[in-house]
C-alpha positions in Angstrom: 13.0 3.9 10.2 13.0 2.4 6.8 11.5 4.7 4.1 9.8 3.2 1.1 9.8 5.8 -1.6 9.9 6.3 -5.3 7.7 5.4 -8.3 8.6 2.3 -10.4 7.2 1.0 -13.7 6.9 -2.8 -13.4 5.6 -5.7 -15.6 3.8 -8.8 -14.4 5.0 -12.1 -15.7 2.5 -14.6 -17.3 1.8 -16.1 -13.9 0.8 -12.8 -12.4 4.0 -12.2 -10.4 5.5 -8.8 -9.9 9.2 -8.2 -9.3 9.7 -6.0 -6.3 11.9 -3.1 -7.4 15.4 -3.5 -6.0 15.4 -0.1 -4.2 12.1 -1.0 -2.5 13.4 -4.4 -1.5 16.6 -2.9 -0.1 14.6 -0.6 2.1 12.4 -3.2 3.7 13.0 -3.6 7.4 15.2 -6.7 8.1 12.7 -8.1 10.7 10.1 -8.4 7.9 12.4 -10.8 6.0 10.8 -11.7 2.7 7.3 -11.6 4.2 4.9 -8.9 3.2 1.1 -8.3 3.6 -1.0 -7.4 0.6 -4.4 -5.7 1.0 -7.0 -3.9 -1.1 -6.5 -0.1 -1.0 -9.2 2.4 -0.2 -8.7 3.6 -3.8 -8.6 1.0 -6.6 -5.1 -0.1 -5.9 -3.3 -2.7 -3.8 -1.3 -1.8 -0.7 1.9 -3.8 0.2 3.1 -3.6 3.8 6.3 -4.9 5.4 5.2 -7.3 8.1 6.3 -4.9 10.9 4.3 -2.0 9.5 1.2 -4.2 9.0 1.4 -5.4 12.6 0.9 -1.8 13.9 -2.3 -1.4 11.8 -3.5 -4.9 12.5 -3.4 -4.2 16.3 -5.4 -1.0 15.9 -8.1 -2.6 13.8 -8.3 -5.6 16.1 -8.6 -3.3 19.2 -12.0 -2.1 17.9 -15.0 -3.4 19.9 -16.3 -6.5 18.2 -19.7 -5.9 19.8 -20.2 -2.7 17.8 -21.8 -3.4 14.4 -20.1 -0.5 12.7 -16.6 -1.7 13.9 -17.4 -5.2 12.8 -18.4 -4.0 9.4 -15.2 -2.0 9.1 -13.1 -5.0 10.2 -14.8 -7.3 7.8 -14.1 -5.0 4.8 -10.7 -4.1 5.9 -9.4 -7.6 6.3 -11.3 -9.1 3.3 -8.8 -10.3 0.8 -5.8 -9.6 3.0 -3.1 -12.0 2.1 0.5 -12.7 3.1 3.0 -12.9 0.3 6.6 -13.9 0.2 9.0 -12.8 -2.5 11.4 -15.4 -4.0 15.2 -15.1 -4.4 14.8 -12.8 -7.4 12.2 -10.6 -5.7 9.0 -11.8 -7.3 5.8 -12.3 -5.5 2.4 -13.4 -6.8 -0.6 -11.0 -7.0 -3.7 -13.1 -6.5 -6.2 -12.9 -9.4 -9.0 -11.4 -7.2 -6.6 -8.6 -6.1 -5.5 -7.9 -9.7 -9.1 -7.6 -10.8 -9.9 -5.3 -7.9 -7.1 -2.9 -8.9 -7.5 -3.4 -12.7 -3.9 -4.6 -13.0 -3.2 -6.8 -16.0 0.3 -6.7 -17.5 1.8 -3.5 -16.1 1.8 -1.9 -12.7 3.3 1.1 -11.0 4.7 0.6 -7.5 4.7 3.8 -5.4 6.6 4.0 -2.1 4.5 5.7 0.5 6.8 5.7 3.5 5.8 2.7 5.5 4.0 0.9 2.6 3.8 0.7 -1.2 0.8 1.1 -3.4 0.5 -1.0 -6.5 -1.5 0.6 -9.3 -2.7 0.0 -12.8 -0.9 2.8 -14.7 -4.1 4.4 -16.2 -5.9 4.3 -12.8 -2.9 5.8 -11.1 -2.8 8.7 -13.4 -6.5 9.4 -12.7 -5.8 9.8 -9.0 -2.8 12.1 -9.3 -3.3 15.9 -8.7 -2.8 17.5 -12.1 -2.9 21.1 -11.0 0.3 22.1 -9.2 -1.5 25.0 -7.5 -3.9 22.5 -5.9 -0.9 20.4 -4.8 0.8 23.4 -3.4 -2.3 24.3 -1.4 -2.5 20.8 0.1 1.1 21.0 1.1 0.5 24.3 2.8 -2.6 23.0 4.5 -0.9 19.8 5.8 2.7 20.8 6.3 2.7 24.3 7.6 0.5 23.9 10.6 1.6 23.0 14.1 -1.3 20.6 14.5 -1.7 17.8 12.0 -5.2 16.7 10.9 -6.8 14.1 13.1 -5.3 10.7 12.4 -2.8 12.0 9.9 0.9 13.0 9.6 1.8 11.5 12.9 5.5 11.3 13.5 
């Protein structure tokens, strides 16, 4: 299992390309090669998946019943704006303009490893979504990490 982790300050070049941090690039699964999938996050950020991790999610979403209106609405919104990106020999890949606008990313970004994926944030927005109170963070850790039964749909091994 490849673990994408860490927090990296990055700059976009004038063409809207981001250099993938070397430590992130080194931890991408080999079978993904230089192909990644970029989607809008549920929060105002972008989410970058190695191809192999994206395939697992893609199959789950595609397995939903297309005759169910709620499922179709979810699929439509989930896949909207999804794009495949490839990084070049120095690790750069383009962030499409519509994606940058969605996430509010202009010249700087923060790349955050999230295990099987990376989030790409505008630095100011990222700070707004972090837990500032360490006691609250500690309570969440206790809630999610000290029980034998993980919450539905979460913390699966």
